[in-house]
N, C-alpha and C positions, 0 to 999 in steps of 0.2 A: 181403598184400593186407587181412588181416584191421584190422591196426592202421588202414589208410587205411577199409576201413566204419566201425570204431570212429568213426575222426575225424568222420567225413564224418556218420555218425546224430550226434552230440555235439552239432552246429552247429546242427539246427535246435533245440534247447534254448530260444533266447528265443523262438521258434514257437510252440511246445508251452506255455512255462508262462505262456503270458497268458491261453491257457485256463482251463485251472484255477480263476486268478486272478477271473475275468470272470463263469463260471458257477457258483463255491462262494458268493463272493460275492452271485451272483444269490441261490441256493438261502436265505445268510440271512437276505438282507433279504426274500426271502416267509415264512420263520417270525417274525422279527419284526411283519410286516403281523400276522399273522394273531392278532394277539393282540386285535384290532379283529374282530368279529362280521362288517361287508360285508368282510372277505376271507379270507371264509372258501370262498370259492370257490377260491385259491389250493392246497387242500391237494392235490390231486393232483400239480398239478407239481412239489410240492419233492422227493419219492423219485425221479422224471427227470433232474432238476436233478441233484439230488446224485450219481445211478449214472452221467453223464455227466462231472460233475464232478471226482468218486474214478478218474475210467478213464484223464483228461485227467494227472491229479495224480502219476499211478503211471506216466504217458508222461514227465511233466518228468522222475520221478527219474531216466529210467533215461538217459534222454537227460542228464539233467542229470551222472550221474555219469561215461559216457563221455566227455562234454565236461573233467572236470576229471582227467581221466586225461594229456591232455595237458603237465598240468603248467604252462600260463602262468597260473595263478593262486596265489593266496596259498594255504599248502595248510589255516593255520587257519580261515581265513575261511572257506573250502573247505568244512571239517567242520563246521563250528556253520550254515551255509547248507543243508546235504547233510539235517543229521538235524534242520534244522525243515521243512525240508520234505518228508522221509519221513514224519514225524508230520502236518504237514497231509492228504498221503494217507490216514495210517490214521483219524484223527477222520473224515476224511468218510466214510471206511469205518464208521466205528461210526454216526456219526448217520442215513447210510443204510439201516443195520442197524435201529435205533431206530424209524424210520416206521416201515419193515416190521412191525416188531411193536408200530405201534401205542400208544409209549410216552407217557406223559403231556407236553402243550406245555412244561411247565414246564421238565423237563429236556431237551428238544429245542432250548428255548432256551438255555438254558444252556451245551450242547456247541457251540451254535452260536457264541455268544459266546465260544469259546476258540476255534474252527477262525477265526473272522474274527482274532483277537489272531495266531492262528500265521502266516496268511495275510501278515497288515502283519507279523510284523518278518521271516518268511522276505523277501521282497519288499524292504524295508529294505536285508538283507544282500546278497542279489542285484545295487541299483545298486553299493553300493558296489564288490560284485568289479568291476561295470562302468563305473563312471562315479567311481569314488574312494571315501573314507568319508566324506564331506566334500562330496557332493554335495548330499545335503538342505538342510544347512543353510545353503549358500553364496549362494544371493540372498537372505540376513536380513547377508549381511555385504557394507559395498558396496564391498569395498575387492576383494574374490574377486570379486563383482558385474561388476567391470571388467574382466574376465579377455581378454575381447573386444579394449580397448585394451590400455595400455600393459600389459605382464606384468613390468615388472621397476621396482620402487620408488623416489622420487628418490633420489640420491645429493648429500650435499649439496660434499665434497668428496671429486671422481671420484679425481684423483690417489693416495688415499689409498685408496682400496675394494678388496679383495681381490677377481680377476677373478671366478674359479669363483664363492667363495660369496654376494659379493652385487651378481653381475650372470647368470653365465652358471645357476647353481643355482637361482633363479626364476624366469627363464628356463623352464627345462625341467619344474621345477613345474607351473605355468602351463597349459604344452603339451603334454607329452609322458608325465607320470607316469599319465597315467589310462588307459595303454594300457602303461607303462612304468615303472611307479609297483614296493610294494612288495605291494599288492593283486592287479594285476595286470603280466602281462610275455609282453606279444606276443611273438612268434618267439624266446623263452628271454631276452630283454631288457631287462634292465634299467636305467636312467640316474639313481636314486635316490642312489648312491652313487657315490664312486669307485673302490672295486673292481670295481666292477659295470659300470661304462665302461668302463673300462680291458679288461673278461674278453672284453663283446661279445656276440654270441647265436649264432642257429644260422648265419644267412650271415658272422660272422666277425667281424672285428675292426672297429668300429663308428664309430673316431675314429683317424688316425695319425696323433700327434703329429708337426707340423713339414709335415703337408702336407695340409693341405684338402680340396683340388680329388682328392685319392684317399682321403678320408675317404666311409664308407659313408653317417653323419652327413649331410653338407653336400651328396652327388650328389641323396640323398632329397628335400631340402627345395628342392631348385631343379627338381625334378621338376613335368612338367602335375600341378595339377591330378586332373585323370582317370586316370590313370595309376595302374596298381595297385599299385606299387611309391611312389607319393609320401608323404611323409608331410609331417603328420599327415595322415589322412582326413580328404577334404574335407568332410564333415559336419561336423570340428573344427572349430575359432577355429582357423586359421592364423595363422605367424610374419608378419610385416612385413618387408621388407628390408631394415630398417636390423638388427632382430632377429637374421636370418639373417646379415648382416654383422658383427656383435659374434661369436658363432658362429663364422665363419671369421677374426676374428681373433685370436678364443683358440686355435682348434685349430692353426693358422700358428706360431705364436709357441711351442709347440709342450705346450700344454693345460697348463697345471702349473695345479696346484688350491691352492698356496700364494701367490703372487708376488700382487701389489700390480698398479693399470695403470701407475702409475709406471716399475713395473721391464719393461714388454714397452714394444716398439718404435712408436709410433706413427703409422702412416701418416697421410695425409690420405683418406684414403676416412674412417677411422675417428673419425678427428677432430670431426667433426658430430653422428657418433655420444654421446659420450660427455660434451660441450657439452650436448647435450641431453639428456641424463642426470641431471644433476646440475642442469639448471635443471629437469628434473622435468615435463619436456611431451615430445612424439613430432615426432620430429624429419620436415619434410613435404622436404626435402631429399632430392635423388637415392630416383627412384619406381624408378630400376633398377639394378643393380650398375657401381660403377663400369666395368669393362672391356666392360661391355655400351653400345652408341653412342647415343644418343639417337636416330640416324636410322637407322629401319626400314630392311629392303630386302625384293623379294619374295620371295614361298611359294619354296622348292627343287621342283625337277619329282621329285616323286612317285616318280614311274619308276626313275629314278637312287637315292636313296633305299632302295627295294626290294633294287635290288639290290644294295646292299655291308648290307642286314640278310640275305640269302641269302647272304650269305659270312661272316656270323655276327659281325657289326659293329654297337652298338648306336647309333642315333642318336635323341638326343631334339633337345628348344627348351632354348635357353638358361635359359628365363625365360619365365613366364605370358603364353600373346600375343606371344607375339615368332617372328619368324619366322628369327632366327639360332640356330646349331645347337653339337648338343657331338656329337664323334664318337668312340665309345669301343673299341680293338680287342682292350681286353684280353681275349675271348671269340671273337676273327675264326680263320677255320677257312684262312683264305687273305691271304695278302700279293702273290698276285700282280701283274705290271703290267693285267692285265685290272680289277683293284681299285680299283687305286692309283692309275690313270689316272683315277677317278671325280672327285677331288678338283677334279681343274681345273673338273667342272660346277658346284662349292658353292662356287667360290671365293668368291661375296659372303656367303652365309652361313654359311661357317665359321668359329665363334670358337674354339671349345675344343676343342682335337686331342689326344687321348690312346694317344699309339702301342705302348704301353706290352705289345710282344709279342715272342718273341728272336726270329723272324727277319725283325723290321724292318730295314733296315740303309743305308749310306750311300747305295745304289742306290736305295729305297722313297724315299728322304729329297728325293730330290729331284721326287718329282708337286708336292711344297705349296708349290716356290716361286711361282708365281699367288696362292697362300691368303694376299694381301697385310692380310685382318682378323682374322687368328690372332694372341690375346690370351694363355691359355694353350696352352704345347707339354705334354704330358709322353713324356717316351722312354725311361724307365726301364726297364732290363735290356734293353734290346736292344743291336744288335750294330754298332751306330752304331762309327765312330772320327774320328780331329778333319777328318775329309773332309766332314764335314759339317756342318760349321759352315758353312761355304760358299751354305749353302742358307741354313742358320738366322738368317744376318745380313739374307736378304731381307725379311726380315717386319717391316719399320715398326712395326706397333704392339702387338709381342711383350710379356705384363709378365713372364709366371709361363712360367722354363724348367726342368725335371727331366730331369737329366742322371744321376742315381740308378742305378748298379750296370754302368755305363756304363767303355770304354777311355777315353772325351775324357783330355789333357794341360790345364795351365793355357797351354800356347802356344793351346790351340785357344780355349779361355773367352775370352781379350781379343782376337781376330776381332773379339768380339759388340759392342767399347764403342759400335759406331755406332747402336747401338739404344737411344737417349733412354726410351721408356717402358720398358725393360728395370727391374719393381721383386723379382724374387723368382730366383736361381739353387739348383737344389739338386744340389751335388757329392758325395752321399753315397758313400762305395765306389766312386770315380773313381780317376783315374792323377790325379789333384789331391795335390800331395804337401803336410805341412803347411808345408813350404817355401818354398812357391807362397804361402800366404796373402795375405801386407803385398806382393804386389806386386797381388795382383788387388784387394784395398780400396783400393788406390790409383786404380785404373784404372777400376774400378766405386763409387762413393763417396754414391750415392742407390741401390745394389744391397743387397738383405740378401745374402747368400751364407750357404748353411746346407751345413756337412760333416755334420750328422746332428744334428741339434736343440743344434749349439754355434755361436753366432757370432761368428767373435775380434774381439776389438774392437780397432780401432786407436788407438792413445794418441799424447799429444800428445810421446812425449819418443822415440817410435820414430824409427828410423835406416833409411831408405829406398833400396836402390840397385836398380837395374833391369839389368842385362843382358843384353846376346843368347845366347841356349842357343850353347853351343858343340859344335860340330860335331864328330866323329869322324872321328879320323884313317883 
């Protein structure tokens, strides 16, 4: 409880800190105006402003120290800011005592000048902690001033570009470093190096290589701006749909830090984004993600959504200003029929469904058979078997399917050949053996089959012979 109270008080530091800045600067201004005889009337006001400026400076030091204990900020920069802040409080006290003892105006003006310089430097370091070390000079840099536009510089030879160094890193630097960089690591998360990206933060892993839909980074980018978990915060410059698509593509292809563009599979969705980067302009095509229909639907029944949320189900829009929904059962406390049958009431709006819950079985899957709009379906670590494919193959718009950690076999996966929109199937830790890959690749020539970030290539020299399974004697 003590730690939570300390953290609560510390968060008031940005509120407290503006008081000494304003009050003490006003006292310094009065001090220098008194050089002119006509401003002598300001003399009684100076001790008063110094006193309250000193008190607010002390309050700022206390709240600032409590905020620093959260560990969200660079320790070295915090240390400098902290000691300079203490210096501001001490010098303001000295100046107050000098005025109470009626020292000479020249001495008081020299001390007030020192106080002014300390406030300026301390304020700059505070701004660096919050907004980054280059915040003060960004407006002088034409490239930095344009960060609200394209965050990635033009890349003349896009196929030879290293995806992380040339595209992902500049994007994260422009949009994420102010909260998750070397100076500030909100939620214990840093995104400025490979090591920290893979390490994640307080909420766990930030990216899951090969599975963008399950990656916290992508999920938070797609939340509505008014959602507390949306990133970046709504007051910060937002990522464009093309920038989100680029991060999604990078993570889906394994989140490699050294591979070039030409080494990764380039989907129809990412090609216009790459082309735009090569040309140096922001693509206007695709205002929405490719698996979000252009035709909107009516808003879902709020009563149905509340019933799902009461069962621990997470229900959010798939994108801003969209009535299509993403439904996540990862925290669900019930998958009873009374809960699952609610899918039928969301069949028009349900687009992305994450049923990653060990209690989900073949019977539960049957409740989604009428949800024809589903484009992404995750069934990782569920109790489904091959029988579930009879329901899944009834989803004509399905583009991404995760069967990770299930008992599904290759024979069952082959039943999905009728799904012409299917682009990704994740089969890590299933009953699909390595001997089945050649047959699956032939059956799904336009689909990426992922066995755990390893995609089996189909070579021209391969010889494939598909035979019916041998029935047990």
